[in-house]
C-alpha positions in Angstrom: 38.7 249.6 169.6 35.1 248.9 167.9 36.6 246.5 165.7 38.2 244.9 168.4 35.3 244.4 170.1 33.2 243.1 167.4 36.0 240.7 166.6 35.8 239.2 170.2 32.1 238.8 170.1 32.7 236.7 166.9 35.2 234.6 168.9 32.9 234.1 171.9 30.3 232.7 169.5 32.6 230.4 167.6 33.7 229.2 170.9 30.1 228.6 172.2 29.9 226.6 168.8 30.2 223.0 170.5 26.7 221.8 170.3 24.1 219.3 171.5 23.9 216.2 169.0 20.7 215.8 167.3 19.5 212.5 169.5 16.3 213.3 171.0 15.5 212.7 174.7 14.0 209.4 174.4 16.9 207.6 172.7 19.3 209.0 175.4 16.7 208.1 178.0 17.9 205.0 180.4 21.0 204.9 178.6 23.7 202.5 180.3 26.8 203.0 178.4 28.0 205.5 175.1 30.4 204.6 172.4 32.0 206.6 169.5 34.2 205.3 166.7 36.3 207.6 164.5 33.9 207.7 161.6 31.1 209.6 163.4 28.8 206.8 164.5 27.8 206.7 167.9 26.4 203.6 169.8 24.1 203.5 172.9 23.9 200.4 175.1 20.6 200.1 177.1 20.7 197.6 180.1 16.8 198.0 180.6 16.2 196.1 177.4 19.5 194.7 176.6 20.0 196.8 173.2 23.1 197.7 171.3 22.1 200.7 168.8 24.4 202.5 166.2 23.6 205.8 164.8 25.2 208.1 162.3 26.3 211.6 163.6 22.5 213.1 162.7 21.0 210.3 164.6 20.1 208.2 161.9 19.7 204.5 163.0 22.1 202.4 161.3 22.0 199.2 163.2 20.3 197.7 166.2 20.7 194.1 168.6 18.6 193.1 171.0 19.6 190.4 173.6 17.7 188.4 175.7 20.6 188.4 178.1 23.3 191.3 179.4 26.4 191.7 176.9 29.3 193.7 177.5 31.0 195.7 174.6 34.5 195.5 174.6 34.8 198.7 172.0 34.1 200.5 169.0 37.8 200.9 167.5 37.4 198.8 165.3 33.6 199.3 164.2 34.1 196.6 161.1 34.3 194.0 163.7 32.9 194.7 167.4 33.1 191.9 170.5 31.0 191.5 173.0 31.0 189.3 176.0 28.0 188.1 178.0 28.9 186.3 181.3 25.4 185.1 181.7 25.6 183.4 178.3 29.2 182.1 178.5 29.6 183.5 175.3 31.3 185.8 172.9 29.7 187.5 169.7 31.6 189.4 166.8 29.0 191.7 164.7 30.0 193.7 161.7 29.5 197.5 160.9 26.0 197.2 160.3 25.9 195.0 164.0 25.0 192.0 161.9 26.7 188.5 163.8 29.9 187.4 162.2 30.5 184.7 165.0 29.5 183.2 168.0 32.1 181.3 170.4 30.4 179.3 173.0 32.8 178.9 176.0 30.4 176.4 177.9 31.4 173.5 176.0 35.2 173.7 176.8 35.5 175.9 180.0 34.1 175.8 183.5 33.0 179.5 184.0 34.9 182.3 182.2 34.6 186.0 184.4 35.8 188.1 181.9 36.9 187.7 177.9 39.0 190.2 175.8 39.2 189.8 171.9 43.3 190.8 171.5 42.3 190.3 167.4 40.4 188.4 165.1 42.5 185.4 166.2 43.0 185.6 169.9 41.1 186.0 173.3 41.9 186.1 176.4 40.0 184.3 179.3 39.7 184.3 182.5 38.7 181.4 184.1 37.1 181.8 187.1 37.1 178.3 188.1 40.9 177.5 187.4 41.9 180.9 188.3 43.5 180.9 185.2 44.4 183.4 182.5 43.9 181.6 179.0 45.4 182.6 175.7 42.9 180.8 173.7 42.7 180.8 169.6 39.6 180.4 168.4 39.9 179.6 164.9 41.6 176.5 165.9 39.8 175.9 169.0 43.1 175.7 171.2 44.5 177.2 174.3 48.2 178.4 173.8 48.9 179.6 177.0 47.6 179.8 180.6 49.2 181.6 183.5 47.9 181.6 187.2 45.9 184.3 188.3 46.3 184.9 192.1 43.7 188.0 192.4 40.2 188.8 193.3 37.2 187.9 191.1 34.9 189.7 192.9 35.6 193.5 192.2 36.7 193.1 188.8 35.3 195.2 186.2 37.5 195.4 183.1 40.5 193.3 181.6 43.1 193.9 179.0 46.0 192.3 177.7 49.0 194.5 175.6 52.4 193.5 175.2 52.4 190.5 177.8 51.1 193.3 180.7 47.7 192.2 182.1 45.9 195.6 182.9 43.0 195.0 185.6 40.4 197.8 186.8 38.6 196.9 189.9 35.9 199.1 191.5 38.7 200.9 193.1 41.9 200.3 191.5 43.7 200.1 188.2 46.5 197.7 188.3 49.6 196.2 185.7 51.0 192.7 186.0 53.0 191.1 184.1 52.2 187.4 183.0 53.8 186.0 186.2 51.3 188.2 187.9 53.7 190.3 189.8 52.5 193.7 190.3 54.2 196.7 188.6 52.0 199.6 189.3 48.9 200.3 191.2 46.7 203.6 191.7 43.2 204.4 192.6 40.7 204.7 190.2 36.9 205.8 191.4 34.0 204.7 189.1 35.7 203.5 186.7 34.0 201.5 183.8 36.3 200.2 181.4 39.7 199.9 180.1 40.7 200.7 176.3 44.0 200.8 174.1 44.9 203.9 172.4 48.3 203.4 170.5 50.5 202.6 173.2 48.6 204.4 175.9 45.8 202.6 177.9 42.4 204.6 178.6 40.7 204.3 181.3 36.8 205.5 181.1 34.9 206.4 183.9 31.9 207.5 185.3 32.3 211.2 184.6 36.0 211.2 183.5 38.7 209.9 181.5 42.4 208.6 182.6 45.6 208.0 180.7 48.3 205.6 181.7 51.6 206.4 179.8 53.7 203.8 179.8 56.3 203.4 182.5 55.2 207.0 183.8 51.8 207.6 185.7 48.1 207.6 185.4 46.7 210.9 184.8 43.3 212.5 184.5 42.7 214.0 181.1 39.2 214.7 181.1 36.5 215.2 184.0 32.7 216.8 184.3 31.2 215.8 188.0 27.8 216.9 186.1 27.8 214.1 183.5 25.7 210.9 183.4 28.1 209.0 181.1 31.3 210.6 179.4 33.0 208.7 175.9 35.7 209.6 174.0 37.5 208.9 170.3 40.8 210.1 168.9 39.6 213.4 168.5 36.4 214.3 170.4 35.0 213.5 174.0 31.2 212.7 174.1 29.0 213.5 176.9 25.4 212.6 178.2 24.2 215.0 180.5 20.6 216.1 181.1 19.7 213.2 178.3 21.2 214.7 176.2 24.3 214.3 174.0 27.2 216.6 173.7 30.4 216.6 171.5 33.6 218.6 172.9 36.5 218.5 170.5 39.7 217.8 171.8 42.5 220.9 172.3 46.1 219.9 172.1 47.2 220.5 175.7 49.2 219.1 178.2 48.5 215.4 179.8 47.8 217.5 182.9 45.4 219.8 181.9 41.8 218.5 182.3 39.4 220.0 179.2 36.8 222.5 180.2 33.4 221.8 179.1 31.5 224.5 177.3 27.6 223.7 177.5 26.7 224.6 173.9 23.0 226.2 172.8 19.9 223.8 171.9 19.9 225.3 168.1 21.6 224.4 164.9 21.5 220.7 165.7 22.1 219.6 161.7 25.7 219.9 161.9 27.5 216.7 161.8 30.4 215.5 163.8 33.0 216.5 161.1 31.7 220.1 160.8 32.2 220.6 164.3 35.3 219.7 164.2 36.3 221.8 161.4 34.9 224.8 163.6 37.1 224.2 166.4 40.3 224.6 164.2 39.7 228.0 163.5 39.5 229.0 167.0 43.1 229.2 167.3 43.3 231.3 164.3 40.7 234.0 165.6 42.7 234.2 168.5 46.1 235.1 166.7 44.5 237.5 164.5 43.1 239.3 167.6 46.3 239.4 169.0 47.8 240.9 165.9 45.2 243.9 165.8 45.9 244.9 169.4 49.9 245.1 168.3 48.9 247.7 166.0 47.4 250.0 168.6 43.4 249.2 167.2 
């Protein structure tokens, strides 16, 4: 029996091993948005000074951009080429893995006023022209407009836009909508405090202030993560990240059904030298420990 008790103590300690990442409070303070790629790098955007900074998992700075106007980071799924759009400057920038500028595209010379821009790849950008009320498919490599579609919807409350497989995904202040390219509405759902859209394979994710939603094609929108106490939440392919109380936490993804909301376990303040990879390896050991405990109980200990 004592063996079982010791084993459960060890299991509890392992479960609480999801820890705060080594980012000091000054770095986290006043962060407006958080991004995490699949290589363990963390990106912080501050609206106070319009800075965009890249760190490794131990908090070492790898690159930094300083802007004079606000820019919106599209995402860091491809950290080799990151797209950023500024409505104020009417331009889109592409930067490399060290946040060095690769290319700048100036929309002022060719279009009236671009409300939103979504870079589909390294050749095409989808542009929402507010003045013409058109959605434009623009090839910036050869400076040609490939297609133009009427956009009969409100521009005022639009937060983000994504185009994938001839469907237009729209995030507003209160709703998530899907249209075809004829702008016939295919789907609509209420979403509060949405911040941005992101594609993860065939799924569309909505990153909100303190939750994450997943849209399964032709099915429904499901909340896959929520923590009401966090300031900012982010997700990459293997973990959730949170800013809570001016600290950055990592929580490993569990293999759960889409309808299950992940439970966040707050971690101790020590052992901050662990890397993201080490934390993820720890998580894989949990299932083995639980199975071992069940086998011991079946033997009658």
